[in-house]
C-alpha positions in Angstrom: 11.7 1.3 -59.0 11.8 -0.2 -55.5 8.3 0.4 -53.6 9.1 2.5 -50.3 7.9 0.6 -47.1 5.0 1.9 -45.4 5.1 2.8 -41.9 4.6 0.3 -38.8 3.4 0.2 -35.8 7.1 -0.1 -34.3 7.9 2.7 -36.4 5.5 4.8 -34.3 7.3 3.8 -30.8 5.3 0.7 -30.0 7.3 -2.6 -30.1 4.8 -5.4 -29.7 7.1 -8.1 -30.2 9.3 -6.7 -27.4 6.5 -6.8 -25.0 5.8 -10.4 -26.0 9.0 -11.3 -25.1 8.6 -9.5 -21.8 5.5 -11.8 -21.3 7.4 -14.8 -21.7 10.0 -13.7 -19.2 7.5 -13.0 -16.4 5.3 -16.0 -16.7 7.3 -17.9 -14.1 6.9 -15.0 -11.7 3.3 -14.8 -12.3 2.5 -18.4 -12.0 4.0 -18.5 -8.7 1.3 -16.9 -7.3 -1.3 -19.2 -8.6 -3.4 -21.7 -6.7 -6.1 -24.2 -7.5 -8.7 -21.4 -8.0 -7.3 -20.0 -11.0 -8.6 -21.4 -14.2 -6.9 -19.5 -17.2 -3.0 -19.1 -17.7 -1.4 -15.8 -18.3 -2.2 -14.1 -21.5 -6.2 -14.8 -21.5 -8.2 -12.2 -22.4 -9.6 -12.1 -19.0 -8.5 -14.0 -15.6 -10.9 -16.6 -14.1 -10.7 -17.2 -10.7 -13.0 -19.7 -9.0 -14.5 -19.0 -5.5 -15.9 -21.6 -3.1 -18.7 -19.4 -1.8 -19.9 -22.5 0.2 -17.6 -21.5 3.1 -19.1 -18.3 3.8 -22.9 -17.6 5.3 -23.0 -14.4 3.3 -20.4 -13.9 1.2 -19.1 -10.2 0.3 -16.6 -9.3 -2.3 -14.4 -6.3 -1.4 -12.5 -4.5 -3.9 -10.3 -1.5 -4.0 -8.0 0.1 -6.7 -4.9 2.8 -6.1 -1.5 3.9 -7.8 2.0 4.5 -6.1 2.0 7.7 -6.9 5.0 10.0 -6.8 7.1 7.4 -5.0 7.8 6.2 -8.4 10.0 9.1 -8.9 12.3 8.1 -6.6 12.4 4.7 -8.3 13.2 6.6 -11.5 15.8 8.5 -9.6 17.5 5.4 -8.3 16.9 3.1 -11.1 15.7 0.4 -8.7 12.3 -1.0 -9.8 11.8 -4.2 -7.5 9.9 -2.9 -4.6 7.3 -0.8 -6.2 5.2 -3.6 -6.8 5.1 -4.5 -3.4 4.0 -1.0 -2.7 0.9 -0.8 -4.7 0.0 -4.7 -3.8 0.3 -4.0 0.3 -1.3 -0.6 0.0 -4.2 -2.1 -1.7 -4.0 -5.4 0.8 -4.5 -2.9 3.8 -7.2 -0.8 2.1 -9.7 -3.8 2.1 -8.0 -5.3 5.3 -9.8 -2.4 7.5 -13.2 -4.1 6.6 -11.7 -7.5 7.4 -11.4 -8.9 3.7 -8.8 -11.3 3.0 -7.4 -10.9 -0.8 -8.1 -13.4 -3.3 -6.6 -11.8 -6.4 -4.8 -8.9 -7.7 -4.5 -7.3 -11.0 -1.7 -4.6 -12.3 -1.5 -1.9 -14.9 2.2 -0.9 -16.2 2.3 2.1 -18.7 5.4 3.4 -20.3 6.3 5.6 -23.2 9.2 3.0 -24.2 9.1 -0.4 -23.3 11.9 -1.5 -21.1 11.8 -5.2 -20.4 14.3 -5.3 -17.4 12.0 -2.5 -15.6 8.8 -4.5 -16.2 10.6 -7.8 -15.0 11.7 -6.0 -11.8 8.2 -4.6 -11.0 6.6 -8.1 -11.7 9.1 -9.7 -9.1 7.8 -6.9 -6.4 4.4 -7.6 -7.1 4.6 -11.2 -7.2 6.5 -11.2 -3.9 3.8 -9.3 -2.2 1.2 -11.6 -3.5 2.9 -14.9 -2.5 3.2 -13.1 1.0 -0.4 -12.8 1.1 -1.4 -15.9 -0.4 -3.0 -13.7 -3.2 -3.0 -14.6 -6.7 -1.9 -12.4 -9.4 -4.2 -12.9 -11.8 -3.3 -10.8 -14.9 -2.1 -7.1 -15.7 -2.1 -4.7 -18.5 1.5 -3.5 -20.1 0.8 -0.3 -22.0 3.5 1.4 -24.3 2.3 4.8 -25.0 4.8 7.1 -26.6 5.2 10.8 -25.8 2.7 10.3 -22.6 5.9 9.8 -20.3 9.5 11.1 -20.2 12.1 8.7 -20.9 12.9 6.3 -18.2 9.4 6.8 -16.5 6.4 4.9 -16.0 3.1 4.6 -14.1 1.8 1.6 -11.9 -1.7 1.0 -10.6 -3.4 -1.7 -9.3 -6.7 -3.6 -8.5 -7.5 -6.0 -5.6 -10.6 -8.0 -4.9 -10.9 -9.9 -1.5 -13.8 -11.5 0.2 -15.3 -11.8 3.5 -18.5 -13.1 5.5 -21.0 -10.2 6.0 -21.2 -11.0 9.7 -17.3 -10.3 10.0 -17.3 -7.1 8.3 -15.6 -4.3 10.7 -17.5 -1.6 10.6 -16.0 1.2 12.8 -19.2 3.5 12.4 -21.2 0.9 14.3 -18.8 -1.1 16.4 -16.4 1.6 18.1 -17.5 2.8 21.5 -16.3 5.1 23.8 -13.6 3.7 26.1 -11.8 1.9 23.4 -8.0 1.6 23.3 -6.3 2.9 20.3 -3.3 1.0 19.2 -0.7 2.0 16.3 1.3 -0.3 14.5 4.3 0.9 13.2 5.2 2.0 9.7 8.4 1.3 7.7 8.5 5.1 6.6 6.3 7.0 4.1 4.8 4.0 2.9 3.2 5.4 -0.4 2.0 9.0 0.7 3.5 12.5 0.9 6.1 11.9 -1.7 5.1 15.1 -3.4 6.1 17.1 -0.1 8.9 15.0 0.9 10.6 15.2 -2.6 9.9 19.1 -2.3 11.5 19.4 0.9 14.4 17.0 0.5 15.6 17.5 -3.1 14.6 21.4 -3.7 15.1 23.0 -0.3 17.6 20.6 1.4 19.7 20.0 -1.8 19.9 16.3 -1.1 20.4 13.7 -4.0 19.1 10.1 -3.2 22.6 8.8 -2.5 23.3 11.6 -0.1 24.1 9.7 3.3 22.6 11.2 6.4 23.6 10.0 10.0 20.1 11.2 11.1 18.8 8.4 9.1 21.7 5.8 9.2 21.3 5.6 5.5 20.8 7.5 2.4 17.8 9.6 1.6 16.7 7.1 -1.5 17.0 4.2 0.7 14.7 5.4 3.3 12.2 6.9 0.7 12.1 3.6 -1.4 11.5 1.4 1.6 8.5 -0.7 0.9 4.8 -0.2 2.0 4.1 -2.7 4.9 1.1 -4.9 5.0 -0.7 -5.6 8.2 -2.6 -8.8 6.7 -1.2 -11.7 8.7 -0.7 -9.6 12.1 -4.4 -8.3 12.0 -5.9 -11.9 11.1 -4.0 -13.2 13.8 -5.7 -11.2 16.4 -9.0 -12.0 14.8 -8.2 -15.8 14.8 -7.2 -15.6 18.7 -10.9 -14.5 19.0 -10.6 -11.0 19.8 -12.9 -8.6 18.3 -11.6 -5.6 16.5 -13.9 -2.7 16.8 -12.5 -0.6 14.0 -9.2 -0.3 11.9 -7.8 2.6 9.6 -5.2 2.5 7.3 -3.0 5.9 7.5 -2.4 6.8 3.7 -3.1 10.0 1.9 -4.7 12.6 4.4 -2.7 11.2 7.0 -4.6 11.1 10.7 -6.9 13.9 9.9 -8.9 12.3 7.1 -8.5 8.5 7.7 -9.3 7.9 11.4 -12.8 9.8 11.0 -13.6 7.3 8.0 -14.4 4.5 10.9 -15.2 6.8 13.6 -19.1 7.1 14.7 -20.4 10.6 14.6 -20.7 11.2 18.2 -17.2 10.0 19.0 -13.6 11.1 18.8 -10.4 9.7 18.6 -8.0 11.2 21.0 -4.6 10.5 20.1 -1.4 11.4 22.3 1.2 12.4 19.8 3.9 11.5 22.1 3.1 7.9 22.5 5.3 6.5 19.6 8.4 6.9 18.1 8.2 9.2 14.9 10.5 8.0 12.5 13.7 10.2 11.7 12.7 10.9 8.4 9.5 12.6 9.3 11.4 14.8 11.8 14.1 15.8 9.2 11.2 16.7 6.6 9.2 18.9 9.5 12.8 20.4 10.4 13.8 21.5 6.9 10.4 22.1 5.6 9.4 24.1 8.7 6.2 22.2 7.8 3.4 22.9 10.5 2.0 20.3 12.9 -1.5 20.2 10.9 0.5 19.6 7.4 2.5 17.0 8.8 -0.4 14.7 10.4 -2.4 15.4 7.1 0.1 14.5 4.8 2.2 11.8 6.5 1.8 8.6 8.6 4.2 10.0 11.0 5.2 6.6 11.9 2.0 4.8 12.3 0.7 2.6 9.1 -2.5 1.1 10.6 -4.6 1.9 13.7 -6.6 -0.8 15.6 -9.6 -0.1 17.9 -10.3 -2.5 20.6 -12.1 -2.9 23.6 -10.2 -1.9 26.8 -10.1 -5.1 28.3 -8.7 -6.6 25.0 -6.1 -4.0 24.7 -3.1 -6.0 26.4 -3.9 -9.4 24.6 -4.1 -7.6 21.2 -0.8 -6.1 21.8 1.0 -9.2 23.0 -0.3 -11.1 19.8 0.8 -8.1 17.3 4.2 -8.2 19.0 4.4 -12.0 18.6 3.7 -11.3 14.7 6.9 -9.1 14.8 4.9 -5.7 15.1 6.0 -2.6 17.0 3.0 -1.8 19.0 2.0 1.6 20.9 -1.1 2.5 22.9 -1.7 5.8 21.1 -5.1 7.0 22.3 -8.8 6.1 23.3 -12.0 6.8 22.1 -13.7 9.9 23.8 -17.2 11.6 23.3 -17.2 14.2 20.4 -18.2 14.7 17.1 -16.4 12.0 14.8 -13.2 13.9 14.7 -9.4 13.4 15.8 -8.1 15.2 18.4 -4.1 15.1 18.7 -2.2 16.6 21.6 
C-alpha cells in the first residue's frame, strides 16, 4: 500500500522556492543602489552599512517608517505596480528631510497573500529608481507570503529609512522660525500618498468613475492622476542649503494636510498665515471638492492641495531661495508669512 504523502508548506499556500526565484531576479535592481559603504549582499540576515562619522562634528541618525496606504488600491485596480515603490521611498525621504537629514539607506516590507513574482519585481524597480535618484542604498527588505491575510491580487508595502545629519545642521522650526518669515510652497505632483480613502469614495462611489475614465478637466484618466508618484524634494532643498541659505523650517504636507503638519514645526507663539489663493490648486483637488461637496476644512485637512513641501525662510532670503528652487525645476509659490499667534495655521 502506497504511503500517503504529508502536507508541505507549499500546500498551505506558501511557495518558498518561488520567493527565492524572485530574489534572484531582483538582485541586480537592488545592487544598482549599492555603494562602498555596503558590507553585505542581498540575502544576509541583516544589512551592514558602514558610516564615516569622522565627517561630522556631532553625527545624528534620523529614521522614519511609513506605508503607501490605500493608494495601493489604485495600483491593484490598474494592475500597475512600478510606481508605488517610488511613493514609499520619496515619502520617507521627505519626512527626514524636514529635519535636514540626508538619506543613507532604505529597507522595505512587501506582504501578499499569494506570491506574484512579476508584481514584486515591478515594486522593486520603483524602490530602486527612487533610491538611486537620492543616492541612497536599498539595503534589504522582506517578502512575506501570508495566505488568507490579503485578497487575491492585493498586497501591502511599507518602508523604513535611516539618514544622517550633523547636530549643528538640525532644522528645528520650533526654535528657528520667527515672526516675519516668508512661507514658500513647493508644488506637489498630485495626492502623493495621502487622502486616498476619501478620493476613492468620491471618485469611484459617488461619481461612478473607473480608473480608465478620461476627464477633460484632468487631461488624462482618473487612474493616471491618482497613481502619479510622490515627489521627493531632497535635491532641491539641499541645493538651497549648499548655497548658504539658512532654512528656518520645513513641513512635509502629508496626512493631516495643512492643519496638522505645519504646526509640527511652529513655535507656540507664532502662526502660519496662508493665502489660499497664492498657488495653483491642482484640478484633481477641485474635482474631489465639487463632486464630494467636501468642505474647506476637510480638504485642507486631508489633502496637500497642490503643495507638497512648505519652506520657512527669512524675508531677505526669500527671493534667492525661490530662484534656486526654480533652477532645480520646482514650481514655487510665496504662500504666506509667519505672524504672532498660538502655533496654529490660518488659511484665508
